[in-house]
C-alpha positions as CSV (number, residue, x, y, z in Angstrom):
1,M,9.2,-7.4,17.9
2,N,11.1,-10.4,18.0
3,L,9.7,-13.7,16.5
4,T,11.1,-17.3,16.6
5,I,11.1,-19.6,13.3
6,S,10.0,-22.8,14.2
7,N,11.7,-26.1,12.8
8,K,9.0,-26.1,10.0
9,G,9.7,-22.2,9.2
10,W,6.5,-21.2,10.7
11,V,6.2,-17.8,12.3
12,V,3.4,-16.8,14.5
13,I,1.9,-13.3,13.7
14,P,1.2,-11.7,17.2
15,V,-2.4,-11.3,17.9
16,E,-2.3,-7.4,18.0
17,F,-1.2,-7.3,14.5
18,R,-3.8,-9.8,13.4
19,K,-6.4,-7.8,14.7
20,K,-4.9,-4.7,13.7
21,Y,-4.5,-5.8,10.0
22,R,-7.8,-7.9,10.3
23,L,-5.9,-11.2,9.5
24,Q,-8.6,-14.1,10.0
25,P,-7.6,-18.0,9.6
26,G,-7.2,-18.5,5.9
27,A,-6.1,-14.8,5.0
28,K,-3.4,-14.5,2.3
29,V,-0.3,-12.8,2.9
30,R,2.8,-12.1,0.8
31,M,6.3,-12.2,1.8
32,V,8.2,-9.6,0.2
33,D,12.0,-9.2,0.0
34,Y,13.3,-5.6,-0.2
35,G,16.7,-6.2,-0.6
36,G,17.6,-7.7,3.0
37,V,14.4,-6.9,4.6
38,L,11.4,-9.0,4.7
39,A,8.0,-7.9,4.9
40,V,4.7,-9.9,5.4
41,V,2.0,-8.2,3.2
42,P,-1.7,-8.5,3.6
43,E,-3.3,-9.4,0.3
44,L,-6.0,-7.0,-0.7
45,H,-9.3,-8.5,-1.4
46,D,-10.6,-5.8,-3.9
47,P,-7.7,-3.7,-4.7
48,V,-9.3,-1.2,-6.7
49,A,-12.0,-0.5,-3.9
50,Q,-9.4,-0.5,-1.2
51,G,-7.4,2.0,-3.2
52,Y,-9.9,4.5,-4.3
53,G,-9.3,7.8,-2.9
54,L,-5.6,6.9,-1.8
55,L,-4.3,9.8,-4.1
56,K,-7.0,12.3,-3.0
57,G,-5.3,15.9,-3.4
58,S,-7.0,19.3,-3.3
59,G,-8.3,19.7,-6.8
60,S,-8.4,18.2,-10.2
61,L,-4.7,17.3,-11.3
62,S,-6.1,17.4,-15.2
63,K,-7.5,21.2,-14.5
64,A,-4.1,22.2,-12.9
65,L,-2.2,20.7,-15.9
66,L,-4.4,22.4,-18.4
67,Q,-4.1,25.9,-16.5
68,E,-0.1,25.2,-16.3
69,H,-0.3,24.7,-20.4
70,R,-2.1,27.8,-20.6
71,N,0.2,30.0,-18.6
72,E,3.1,28.3,-20.5
73,N,1.6,29.4,-23.6
74,R,1.0,33.2,-22.4
75,R,4.6,33.1,-21.4
76,G,6.0,31.8,-24.8
77,K,4.1,34.5,-26.9
């Protein structure tokens, strides 16, 4: 999607993106430079709550690590 920058440097975020990312008037966003690629990133209201469960997997990583240590100890004896 192509956007046009105004004389004042403004860019209008199309309505479909505002709806998709729930951007209301007054919402905060960040402009991030990824080495030649600009990204508009919505700020999180509660990063901890919004990130909860993001890295869910199948099982406990702690239990898997402990089991791997046990297996290594058995092989080393």
